[in-house]
N, C-alpha and C positions, 0 to 999 in steps of 0.2 A: 230536890227536883229529880224526877225520874228521867230515864232516857227518852221515853215517849214524849215528855214535855219539851225536851230540847229539840227533838226531831220536828215537832209541830211548829216550832218557831221559824223554821226555815222552809216550810212548805210553800209559803206565798212568795218567796224570793224569785222564783222562776215561774211566773204565771204563764208565760208564753214559751212554747217549746223552741221557738226561734232564738230566744235569749239563752236558753240552756245550750243550744247547739253552737251559738257564737262563742260562749265561754269555753265549751269543750274544744272547739277548733283553735281558739287562742292558746289554750293550755297545750294542745298537741303541737302547735307551731313553736311555742317556747321550748318544749321538750326536744323537738327536732333541731332547733337552732343550738341548744345547749349540747346535744349529741354531736352535731356537726363541729362545733367549736372544740369539743373534747377530742374528737377524732383528729382534727387539724393540729391540736396541741401535741397529741401522741406522734403524729407523723413528723412534725417539726423536731421533736425530741429525738426520734429515731434517726432523722437525717443529720442532726447535730452530732449524735454519737458516732455515726458512720464517718462523718468528716473528721472528727477527733481521732478515731481509730486509724484512719488512713494517714493523717498527719503524724501520728505516733509511729506507725509502721515506716513511713518515709524517713523520719528522723532516725529510727533504729537501723534502717538500711544504710543511711549515710554514715552512721557510726561504724557499722560492720565493714564498709568499704573505705574507711579512712586509712590512709597510708601514714603510719606514725613517723617514719624517718624521712619522709618527703621524697623518696626516690620512686622510680617507675618499676622497680623490681618487686616481684611477688615474694614476700618474706617467707611464705610457707615452703618454698622450694629449697631453702637452706637448712 
């Protein structure tokens, strides 16, 4: 079967231009929704990474400020 025969089989599927237009609009709508969902997922991932980075930074700051011997003296002065 040649390519021309395959193309001829689908010529009558969209007799009316309105049908073709509706299909195109539906496809565009699906692509837009998928694009929006993908953007939302990327934003959520970015926000989660920022939250985890801040949490890690806060934990490291707490470790840096930890007074090992439990007194109020700055150990670096000695």
